[in-house]
C-alpha positions as CSV (number, residue, x, y, z in Angstrom):
1,M,0.0,-0.2,-0.1
2,N,1.2,3.7,-0.9
3,M,0.9,5.5,2.4
4,W,2.1,8.9,0.3
5,P,0.3,8.7,-2.9
6,G,1.8,10.9,-5.3
7,V,5.4,11.5,-3.4
8,K,8.3,9.8,-4.9
9,L,11.6,8.9,-3.3
10,R,14.1,11.5,-4.2
11,V,17.9,10.8,-4.2
12,T,19.6,14.1,-3.4
13,E,23.0,12.5,-3.5
14,G,24.8,8.9,-4.5
15,W,28.2,8.3,-6.3
16,D,30.3,11.2,-6.0
17,E,33.5,12.2,-7.3
18,D,33.7,16.2,-6.4
19,G,35.6,15.6,-3.4
20,H,33.9,17.6,-0.7
21,H,33.4,14.6,1.4
22,S,35.7,13.3,3.9
23,E,38.2,11.2,2.9
24,D,36.7,7.7,3.5
25,S,33.3,8.6,2.3
26,L,31.4,5.8,1.5
27,H,29.7,8.7,-1.5
28,Y,33.1,7.8,-3.5
29,E,32.6,4.0,-3.5
30,G,29.1,4.0,-4.4
31,R,27.8,2.6,-1.2
32,A,25.8,5.6,0.3
33,V,22.8,7.7,-0.8
34,D,21.0,10.8,0.7
35,I,17.3,10.5,0.0
36,T,14.2,12.8,0.7
37,T,10.9,12.5,-0.3
38,S,9.9,14.5,-3.6
39,D,7.4,17.1,-1.5
40,R,10.2,17.8,1.0
41,D,8.2,17.0,3.7
42,R,9.9,16.6,7.0
43,N,7.2,15.3,8.7
44,K,7.7,12.2,6.7
45,Y,11.5,11.7,7.5
46,A,11.3,9.3,10.5
47,M,9.1,6.9,8.3
48,L,11.7,7.0,5.4
49,A,14.3,6.2,7.6
50,R,12.1,3.2,9.1
51,L,11.5,2.2,5.6
52,A,15.1,2.5,4.7
53,V,16.0,0.2,7.6
54,E,13.6,-2.3,6.7
55,A,15.0,-2.0,3.0
56,G,18.6,-3.1,4.3
57,F,20.7,-0.1,5.1
58,D,23.2,-0.7,7.6
59,W,23.4,2.6,8.5
60,V,20.4,5.7,8.5
61,Y,20.8,8.8,10.2
62,Y,19.7,12.4,9.6
63,E,23.2,13.8,8.8
64,S,21.1,17.3,8.5
65,K,17.5,18.4,8.3
66,A,17.4,18.3,4.9
67,H,18.1,14.8,4.1
68,I,18.3,11.3,5.4
69,H,22.0,9.7,4.7
70,C,21.7,5.9,4.3
71,S,24.8,3.5,3.7
72,V,25.8,-0.2,3.3
73,K,28.9,-2.0,4.4
74,S,30.9,-3.5,1.7
75,E,30.3,-7.0,2.6
76,H,27.0,-6.2,1.3
77,S,28.5,-6.4,-2.0
78,V,27.9,-9.5,-4.4
79,A,31.3,-10.2,-4.3
80,A,31.1,-10.8,-0.2
81,K,27.7,-12.8,-0.7
82,T,28.7,-16.5,0.0
83,G,28.8,-19.0,2.4
84,G,31.4,-20.5,4.6
85,C,35.0,-21.4,2.9
86,F,38.7,-20.7,2.9
87,P,40.6,-19.5,-0.1
88,G,42.8,-21.5,-2.2
89,E,46.1,-20.2,-0.9
90,A,45.3,-21.2,2.5
91,Q,47.2,-23.9,4.3
92,V,46.4,-26.9,6.2
93,V,48.7,-29.2,8.1
94,L,48.9,-32.4,6.9
95,E,49.3,-35.8,8.9
96,G,53.3,-36.2,9.1
97,G,54.0,-32.6,9.4
98,A,53.6,-30.9,5.6
99,T,51.3,-28.4,4.6
100,K,49.4,-28.5,1.8
101,H,47.4,-25.6,-0.4
102,M,43.7,-25.5,0.5
103,R,43.3,-26.0,-3.6
104,D,45.3,-29.0,-3.4
105,L,43.7,-30.5,-0.7
106,H,41.3,-34.1,-1.2
107,P,39.1,-36.4,0.4
108,G,41.2,-38.9,2.5
109,D,44.0,-36.4,3.4
110,R,44.3,-36.4,7.1
111,V,44.9,-32.6,8.4
112,L,45.3,-31.1,12.2
113,A,42.4,-30.1,13.6
114,S,40.9,-30.2,17.5
115,S,38.5,-33.3,19.0
116,T,35.3,-32.4,20.2
117,T,35.0,-35.5,22.6
118,D,38.3,-35.1,24.6
119,S,37.5,-32.8,27.4
120,D,41.3,-31.8,27.3
121,G,40.7,-30.7,23.9
122,P,44.0,-32.0,22.3
123,L,44.9,-31.7,18.8
124,L,44.5,-34.7,16.5
125,Y,44.7,-35.4,12.8
126,S,41.2,-35.8,11.1
127,T,40.2,-37.3,7.9
128,V,38.8,-34.8,5.2
129,I,35.6,-36.5,3.9
130,S,34.2,-34.1,1.5
131,F,33.7,-30.6,0.9
132,L,30.7,-29.0,1.6
133,D,31.5,-26.3,-0.6
134,R,34.5,-26.0,-3.5
135,R,34.6,-23.5,-6.4
136,P,38.2,-23.1,-7.9
137,N,37.5,-20.3,-10.0
138,A,35.3,-18.1,-7.8
139,T,36.7,-14.7,-6.5
140,K,35.4,-13.5,-3.1
141,V,35.5,-10.9,-0.2
142,F,37.6,-12.5,2.4
143,Y,37.9,-11.9,6.3
144,V,41.7,-11.4,7.4
145,I,42.0,-12.5,10.9
146,G,45.6,-11.4,12.1
147,T,47.1,-12.1,15.7
148,D,49.8,-11.0,17.6
149,T,51.9,-14.3,17.0
150,G,51.9,-13.6,13.3
151,L,49.3,-16.1,12.4
152,N,46.7,-14.8,9.9
153,I,43.6,-16.8,8.8
154,T,41.5,-16.0,5.7
155,L,37.8,-17.2,5.7
156,T,34.6,-15.7,4.2
157,A,32.5,-13.3,6.4
158,A,29.7,-16.4,7.1
159,H,32.3,-18.9,8.4
160,L,32.4,-20.1,12.0
161,I,35.7,-19.3,13.9
162,F,36.7,-20.0,17.7
163,V,37.1,-17.0,20.0
164,T,36.7,-16.1,23.4
165,D,36.6,-12.2,25.3
166,C,40.4,-12.1,26.4
167,T,40.6,-8.7,27.0
168,S,39.9,-8.9,30.6
169,G,43.2,-10.4,31.6
170,Q,45.2,-9.4,28.9
171,G,46.5,-12.6,28.2
172,E,49.9,-13.6,26.9
173,S,49.6,-15.1,23.6
174,G,51.2,-18.5,23.2
175,W,50.1,-20.0,26.3
176,E,48.4,-23.3,26.7
177,E,45.7,-24.3,28.9
178,T,43.0,-27.0,29.5
179,M,39.7,-26.4,28.3
180,T,36.5,-28.1,29.5
181,E,35.8,-28.8,26.0
182,P,37.5,-27.5,23.1
183,M,34.6,-26.3,21.1
184,L,31.4,-24.0,21.4
185,D,30.9,-22.9,25.2
186,S,33.7,-24.2,26.9
187,T,35.2,-22.9,30.0
188,V,38.6,-21.7,29.6
189,R,40.6,-20.6,32.9
190,G,44.1,-19.1,32.8
191,R,46.1,-16.1,32.2
192,I,43.5,-14.7,29.8
193,G,41.3,-14.0,32.9
194,S,39.3,-15.8,35.9
195,E,37.0,-17.2,33.7
196,A,36.5,-17.0,29.8
197,R,33.9,-18.4,27.4
198,L,34.9,-19.7,24.1
199,K,32.1,-19.4,21.4
200,S,31.8,-19.5,17.8
201,V,31.2,-16.6,15.7
202,F,31.0,-15.6,12.3
203,A,34.1,-14.1,10.9
204,S,32.4,-10.9,10.2
205,E,31.8,-10.6,14.0
206,V,35.5,-11.1,15.1
207,R,36.6,-8.1,16.7
208,P,40.6,-7.1,18.0
209,G,41.2,-7.5,21.2
210,Q,39.5,-11.2,21.2
211,C,41.4,-14.5,21.3
212,V,41.3,-17.4,18.8
213,L,42.9,-20.7,18.9
214,A,46.2,-20.9,17.6
215,P,47.5,-24.5,18.0
216,Q,50.9,-23.9,16.4
217,G,51.2,-27.9,14.9
218,K,51.7,-29.6,18.4
219,V,49.5,-32.6,18.1
220,G,48.5,-34.0,21.4
221,L,48.6,-30.7,23.3
222,Q,45.9,-28.1,24.0
223,A,45.5,-25.3,21.6
224,A,47.2,-21.8,22.5
225,F,45.4,-18.2,22.4
226,S,46.7,-15.7,20.1
227,T,44.9,-12.1,20.3
228,V,43.3,-10.9,17.4
229,T,45.1,-7.5,16.3
230,F,43.5,-6.7,13.2
231,V,40.2,-8.0,10.8
232,E,40.2,-6.6,7.2
233,E,38.6,-7.6,3.8
234,Q,40.3,-8.5,0.8
235,M,39.7,-10.3,-2.3
236,N,40.9,-13.5,-2.9
237,G,40.6,-16.9,-5.3
238,G,38.7,-19.9,-4.7
239,L,36.2,-20.9,-2.3
240,Y,36.8,-24.3,-0.5
241,A,34.7,-25.7,2.7
242,P,36.4,-28.7,3.5
243,L,34.3,-31.1,6.0
244,T,36.8,-33.0,8.4
245,Q,35.6,-35.9,10.6
246,H,35.7,-34.0,13.6
247,G,34.1,-30.9,12.5
248,S,37.5,-28.4,12.8
249,I,40.0,-27.7,11.2
250,V,43.5,-25.9,11.5
251,V,44.1,-23.1,8.7
252,N,47.0,-21.4,8.8
253,G,47.9,-22.2,12.2
254,V,44.4,-21.0,13.5
255,L,41.5,-23.5,14.7
256,A,38.4,-22.7,12.8
257,S,35.0,-24.7,12.5
258,C,34.3,-26.8,9.2
259,Y,30.8,-25.0,9.1
260,A,28.9,-21.8,8.2
261,A,25.8,-19.6,7.7
262,V,24.5,-21.0,11.0
263,D,25.4,-19.4,14.3
264,N,25.8,-22.8,16.2
265,H,28.8,-24.9,15.5
266,H,27.3,-27.5,17.7
267,L,24.0,-27.7,16.0
268,A,26.0,-27.8,12.4
269,H,27.9,-30.6,13.8
270,W,24.8,-32.6,14.7
271,A,23.3,-32.0,11.5
272,L,25.9,-33.1,9.5
273,A,26.1,-35.9,11.2
274,P,24.2,-38.3,8.7
275,L,26.8,-37.4,6.3
276,R,29.7,-38.1,8.5
277,Y,28.3,-41.5,9.2
278,F,27.7,-42.2,5.5
279,Y,31.3,-41.5,4.5
280,S,32.0,-43.5,7.8
281,L,30.9,-46.9,5.9
282,T,31.6,-45.7,2.4
283,G,34.7,-44.1,2.8
284,P,35.7,-40.3,1.5
285,S,34.0,-38.7,-1.1
286,E,36.7,-39.1,-4.3
287,L,34.4,-38.1,-7.0
288,Q,32.6,-34.7,-6.4
289,T,31.6,-31.7,-8.9
290,D,32.2,-28.3,-8.2
291,G,29.7,-26.4,-6.0
292,L,27.4,-26.6,-3.1
293,H,27.1,-30.0,-1.8
294,W,23.9,-31.4,-2.1
295,Y,23.9,-32.3,2.0
296,P,24.3,-28.7,3.1
297,R,21.9,-27.3,0.1
298,L,19.0,-29.4,1.7
299,L,19.6,-28.6,5.3
300,Q,19.6,-24.9,4.5
301,K,16.2,-25.4,2.8
302,L,15.0,-27.2,6.2
303,G,16.9,-24.6,8.3
304,Q,15.2,-21.8,7.0
305,M,11.8,-23.7,7.3
306,L,12.6,-24.6,11.0
307,L,15.0,-22.0,12.2
308,N,14.3,-18.3,13.3
309,A,16.3,-16.3,10.5
310,G,18.7,-14.8,13.3
311,H,20.6,-18.0,13.4
312,F,21.7,-17.4,10.0
313,H,24.1,-15.1,8.8
314,P,22.6,-12.4,6.6
315,W,24.8,-13.3,3.6
316,G,25.3,-16.7,4.5
317,M,22.5,-18.3,2.6
318,E,22.7,-16.4,-0.6
319,Q,22.4,-18.5,-3.7
320,G,22.8,-21.4,-1.3
321,H,26.2,-21.5,-0.4
322,S,27.5,-23.5,2.8
C-alpha cells in the first residue's frame, strides 16, 4: 500500500567524485545515498528512515534536517555474498607435519584439527571426508583475521571461527590451557582471565582484542591462544569448505570450524552427523563435482523453514552457499 500517494523517493546524492566529502566517505564507493521525499515534507522523514532500515541499509541517520543519509557496509556487495569457505592459497597441516594448500586438498587427506570428544581438547589429525563447497574459479571478499603471533587466517564472512573475549586479563599469546571442552561454550581458565567463554562466531563478527585458538601444530597438546590485532577485508580466489570427521580444521595455524551460515557450531555438527556416518561406511568422497554439496543445500532449505532467521548469517544463505 502506498501511504503517500503521488510522493516519490528523491535521491539528492549517490556516487560522488566532487571531493567535498571526508576522505573515507562511502559516497566515493557508490555505497551511500542521501534521500528525501519529493515533496520535501520533513514530517515524513522519520517513516522514510524506518523504511530505509527495513530495506536493508546498515546505517541510517539524519545527516542534516534536509535529508536522510543511508549507507551499506562493503560486505553487502555481491562479491561478498557467500557461505563459509577458505581461499585456495590457505594452508593446512597434514599428518606427518607437511603443509598443503587448500586448493590441493583432497578427501582422504588427514589434517590437523581438534577433537570434540576429549574434554582436554588435544589436537589430532582428522580425515577430510568431503567438501561442503568447492569452487576453484570463484573470486570473493574474504576476512583476514590477524593475530599478535603473526598467524593470519582468511575466511569468508559467514564462516564460523572459535574466539573468546580475552581483554579482561590481557592474556599472553602462546600459553596453553586445559579446556572443559574444545568447542562452543567451553570454559577456559588461566592467564587470559578468571573465566572466559569460548564460543563460535561468524568471521565478520570477530573484533581486535578477542582471542582465537592457535594450535601451532603441536599434536596432543591443548590449543594456545593468540590475540586478534586486526580484521580486514581482502579479495581472493577459490572457495573451499572441507569437512573433516571432527568438524574442525586448523588453517594457517588457527583453529576454525568446518561449518558456516548458521551461528551454532554444535547444531551444525549434529546436522551433518548423517553425512559423516555415510562417509564412514563408504569412505571419503573422491568423486565430487564443483559447487555446493547436495546435503548442506538440503539442510539450508530445512533450516530456513525450522529455525529463526536470526540464527543465520545475513549473507550465508545467498545463492544456497554453505
